[in-house]
C-alpha positions as CSV (number, residue, x, y, z in Angstrom):
1,M,154.5,31.7,51.9
2,M,154.3,29.4,55.0
3,M,152.4,32.0,57.0
4,K,149.6,32.2,54.4
5,K,149.2,28.4,54.4
6,W,148.7,28.2,58.1
7,T,146.5,31.3,58.3
8,I,144.1,29.8,55.7
9,S,143.7,26.6,57.7
10,L,143.1,28.6,60.9
11,L,140.5,30.8,59.5
12,S,138.2,27.9,58.5
13,S,134.8,28.5,60.1
14,A,134.9,25.0,61.7
15,L,138.6,24.4,62.5
16,F,138.5,20.8,63.4
17,L,135.3,19.9,61.6
18,L,136.9,20.5,58.2
19,P,138.6,17.2,57.2
20,L,141.9,17.3,55.4
21,T,141.5,13.6,54.3
22,T,138.9,10.9,54.5
23,E,138.6,8.1,57.1
24,S,139.6,5.6,54.5
25,G,142.5,7.7,53.4
26,Y,143.8,7.7,57.0
27,A,143.5,3.9,57.2
28,S,145.4,3.3,54.0
29,E,148.2,5.8,54.6
30,A,149.1,5.1,58.3
31,S,150.6,1.7,58.6
32,T,151.3,2.1,62.3
33,S,149.1,4.1,64.7
34,T,148.9,4.8,68.4
35,T,145.7,5.6,70.4
36,I,145.6,8.0,73.3
37,N,142.6,8.8,75.4
38,N,143.5,12.1,77.0
39,G,142.7,14.7,74.4
40,Q,141.0,17.9,75.7
41,I,138.7,20.5,74.2
42,N,139.3,24.1,75.0
43,N,137.2,26.9,73.5
44,G,135.8,24.3,71.0
45,R,139.3,23.2,69.8
46,V,141.2,20.0,70.4
47,L,144.3,20.0,72.6
48,V,146.7,17.1,72.7
49,P,149.5,16.3,75.2
50,L,152.8,17.6,73.9
51,R,154.5,14.2,74.7
52,A,152.0,12.4,72.4
53,V,153.0,14.5,69.4
54,S,156.7,14.1,70.1
55,E,156.7,10.4,70.7
56,N,154.1,9.3,68.0
57,L,154.7,11.7,65.2
58,G,158.5,11.9,65.4
59,A,158.4,15.7,65.9
60,S,161.4,17.5,67.3
61,L,159.9,19.2,70.3
62,E,161.3,20.7,73.5
63,W,159.5,21.9,76.6
64,F,161.2,24.5,78.8
65,Q,159.6,24.0,82.2
66,T,160.7,27.3,83.8
67,D,159.4,29.4,81.0
68,K,156.5,27.1,80.1
69,V,157.5,27.4,76.5
70,V,157.3,24.8,73.6
71,K,159.9,24.8,70.8
72,I,159.1,22.8,67.6
73,K,161.5,22.3,64.8
74,N,160.1,21.8,61.3
75,G,162.8,21.9,58.6
76,D,164.2,25.4,58.5
77,S,161.4,26.8,60.6
78,T,161.1,26.9,64.4
79,L,157.7,27.4,66.1
80,W,157.4,28.8,69.7
81,L,154.3,28.4,71.8
82,A,153.9,29.5,75.4
83,A,151.4,28.4,78.1
84,N,148.3,30.7,78.4
85,F,149.0,32.5,75.2
86,K,147.3,32.1,71.8
87,R,150.1,33.4,69.7
88,V,152.6,31.2,67.8
89,I,156.0,32.7,66.9
90,I,157.4,31.3,63.6
91,E,161.1,31.8,63.0
92,A,162.6,31.1,59.6
93,A,166.2,31.0,58.5
94,P,167.9,34.4,58.3
95,S,167.8,36.1,54.9
96,S,170.9,37.3,53.0
97,E,170.0,40.9,54.0
98,T,169.9,40.0,57.7
99,P,172.2,37.0,58.1
100,D,172.4,37.3,61.9
101,T,168.7,37.6,62.6
102,P,166.0,35.0,61.9
103,S,162.9,36.3,60.1
104,R,159.7,36.2,62.2
105,E,156.0,35.8,61.6
106,Y,153.1,35.5,64.0
107,V,149.9,33.5,64.0
108,D,147.2,34.2,66.5
109,L,145.2,31.0,67.2
110,D,141.7,30.8,68.7
111,T,142.9,28.6,71.6
112,A,146.0,28.6,73.8
113,T,148.6,26.2,74.9
114,Q,147.6,25.0,78.4
115,V,149.1,23.1,81.3
116,I,146.4,20.9,82.8
117,Q,147.2,19.1,86.0
118,G,150.9,19.1,85.2
119,T,150.6,18.0,81.5
120,T,151.3,20.4,78.7
121,Y,148.6,20.5,75.9
122,V,149.1,22.1,72.5
123,P,146.5,22.9,69.8
124,L,146.3,19.6,67.8
125,R,145.4,20.9,64.3
126,F,147.9,23.7,64.2
127,V,150.8,21.7,65.5
128,S,150.0,18.7,63.3
129,Q,149.6,20.8,60.1
130,S,152.8,22.6,60.9
131,L,154.6,19.2,60.8
132,G,152.9,18.3,57.5
133,A,150.4,16.0,59.0
134,T,146.7,15.6,58.1
135,V,143.9,15.7,60.6
136,V,140.4,14.2,60.5
137,W,137.9,15.1,63.2
138,N,134.8,12.8,63.9
139,Q,132.2,15.0,65.5
140,L,130.0,12.0,66.5
141,S,132.7,10.1,68.3
142,K,134.7,13.1,69.4
143,Q,137.8,11.5,67.9
144,A,140.7,13.0,66.0
145,K,143.0,11.1,63.7
146,V,146.4,12.4,62.6
147,T,148.5,11.0,59.8
148,L,152.1,11.8,59.1
149,G,153.7,9.5,56.5
150,N,153.2,6.0,57.8
151,K,152.6,7.1,61.3
152,G,149.2,7.7,62.8
153,L,147.8,9.1,66.1
154,V,144.3,8.5,67.2
155,V,143.1,11.0,69.9
156,N,140.1,10.2,72.0
157,M,138.8,12.9,74.3
158,K,139.4,12.3,78.0
159,T,136.3,11.5,80.0
160,P,136.4,13.9,83.0
161,S,136.9,12.1,86.3
162,I,134.7,14.7,87.8
163,Q,131.3,15.0,86.2
164,I,129.9,18.6,86.5
165,P,126.3,19.2,85.3
166,E,126.3,21.8,82.5
167,K,124.1,24.1,84.6
168,S,126.6,24.1,87.4
169,K,129.7,24.8,85.3
170,I,131.1,28.3,85.4
171,T,130.1,30.4,82.4
172,D,132.4,32.4,80.2
173,S,130.6,35.6,81.3
174,R,131.1,34.8,84.9
175,L,134.8,34.0,84.3
176,K,135.2,37.3,82.6
177,L,133.5,39.2,85.4
178,L,135.6,37.5,88.1
179,S,138.8,38.2,86.1
180,D,137.8,41.9,85.9
181,K,137.1,42.0,89.6
182,L,140.5,40.5,90.3
183,N,142.0,43.2,88.2
184,Q,140.1,45.8,90.3
185,A,141.3,44.2,93.5
186,S,144.9,44.4,92.6
187,N,144.9,47.8,94.2
188,I,142.0,48.6,96.5
189,S,142.9,52.2,97.1
190,S,140.1,53.3,94.7
191,I,137.5,50.9,96.0
192,K,134.9,52.2,98.5
193,N,133.3,49.8,100.9
194,V,135.7,46.9,99.9
195,N,133.8,44.2,101.7
196,S,130.4,44.9,100.2
197,T,131.8,45.6,96.8
198,L,133.8,42.4,96.5
199,Q,131.5,40.1,98.5
200,P,129.5,38.9,95.4
201,Y,132.6,37.7,93.7
202,F,135.2,36.6,96.4
203,T,134.9,34.5,99.5
204,D,135.2,36.1,102.9
205,R,138.6,34.5,103.3
206,L,140.0,36.1,100.2
207,I,138.4,39.5,101.0
208,K,140.1,39.4,104.4
209,S,143.4,38.8,102.8
210,I,142.9,41.6,100.3
211,V,142.1,44.1,103.0
212,Q,145.1,43.0,105.2
213,N,147.5,43.3,102.2
214,K,145.8,46.4,100.8
215,G,145.2,44.7,97.5
216,L,146.1,41.4,95.7
217,N,149.5,42.9,94.7
218,T,149.1,41.4,91.2
219,A,148.8,43.0,87.8
220,G,145.5,44.7,87.1
221,T,145.7,44.2,83.3
222,Y,144.7,40.6,82.7
223,E,142.3,40.1,79.8
224,M,139.5,37.6,79.2
225,P,140.7,34.1,80.2
226,V,142.0,32.1,77.2
227,T,142.2,28.7,78.9
228,S,139.5,26.6,80.3
229,P,139.0,26.1,84.1
230,V,140.1,22.7,85.4
231,Y,137.5,21.2,87.8
232,T,139.1,19.6,90.9
233,S,135.8,18.6,92.5
234,K,132.1,19.2,91.9
235,N,132.4,22.6,93.7
236,S,136.0,23.7,93.0
237,A,138.1,24.6,90.0
238,T,141.4,26.3,89.1
239,L,142.1,28.8,86.3
240,S,145.5,29.9,85.0
241,Q,146.0,33.3,83.4
242,S,149.1,35.2,82.1
243,V,149.9,38.8,81.2
244,I,152.9,40.6,79.8
245,L,154.2,43.1,82.3
246,A,157.1,44.7,80.4
247,N,159.5,44.4,77.6
248,G,163.1,43.6,78.3
249,L,165.7,46.4,77.8
250,T,167.1,44.8,74.7
251,G,163.7,44.0,73.2
252,E,164.6,40.3,73.0
253,D,162.5,39.2,75.9
254,Q,159.3,40.0,77.8
255,Y,158.4,39.7,81.5
256,A,155.2,37.8,82.2
257,E,153.1,37.3,85.4
258,D,151.0,34.2,85.9
259,R,148.1,34.1,88.3
260,T,146.5,30.8,89.4
261,V,142.9,31.3,90.6
262,T,141.1,28.9,92.8
263,L,137.3,29.0,92.4
264,I,134.6,27.5,94.6
265,F,130.9,27.0,94.0
266,T,129.0,28.3,97.0
267,N,125.4,29.3,97.5
268,G,124.7,28.7,93.8
269,I,127.4,30.9,92.3
270,W,131.1,30.6,91.5
271,K,133.5,32.8,93.6
272,V,137.2,33.3,93.8
273,D,138.7,31.7,97.0
274,S,142.5,32.3,96.5
275,V,145.0,33.8,94.1
276,N,148.7,32.9,93.6
277,K,151.1,34.6,91.3
278,A,154.4,33.7,89.7
279,S,156.7,35.3,87.1
280,R,158.7,34.1,84.1
281,V,160.7,35.5,81.2
282,L,159.6,34.8,77.6
283,I,161.2,35.5,74.3
284,S,159.6,38.7,72.9
285,G,156.5,38.4,70.7
286,F,153.9,36.3,72.5
287,S,151.8,39.3,73.3
288,D,151.8,43.0,72.3
289,Y,152.7,45.1,75.3
290,H,151.0,48.4,75.8
291,P,152.3,50.4,78.7
292,Q,149.6,51.8,81.0
């Protein structure tokens, strides 16, 4: 069963450290290969630009800009991935019992599809294996090699244009805390002493805006960020999050809210400086929805 095959690969304790072939095997099988130098690592997993997979591995991929959704065709199966969500929806051909409805399965990855500075990145190993490719990860050189038939793709990790010392980078625990405080600030009616309560986490500019608008007016149910922050300078970064707000009336779609968070490093700590929100409609299934 296709679902079982993918699940076994994904549950490996070291997802991209477990080679599916050898270096020599890669060289002998791939007669033509392309090298790209803009791979990314998110939550310890390799992400690769969507365009690179499509152009160099001959995959049938579509990117829906408005919905921020990727559609991948692989034989009789269709894979759907959405920005800022870890879940992959797998649709197979309808069965004889339900000829009008494709069968569905779900795989929850440990990293999410992410849009980084306008480029869409997808999880390399899952996407490659779903196309029947093999992947080799070289831990020393931080390089991934993908083989599909006589085609090859060499992925080098992108060297950040902005070098941030490790001690200055925002930690996962700080990101989680700031995310929780943004949830709390979505509606400040229950917060006493708003300025003093939010001052350790938000800039004065943002707090002033929150007070004037009586809250952020965003959803208060965002979970732990599943994408990595993108550093725009040595003391600034952006973070994108998404949450499902409601199911559609027919059950075929879901309504999502995205919030883009601007972070700044000030007085030795990371704070939130601004928040923008947007909305989109997704096909149902990228996240379980639990009404509050």
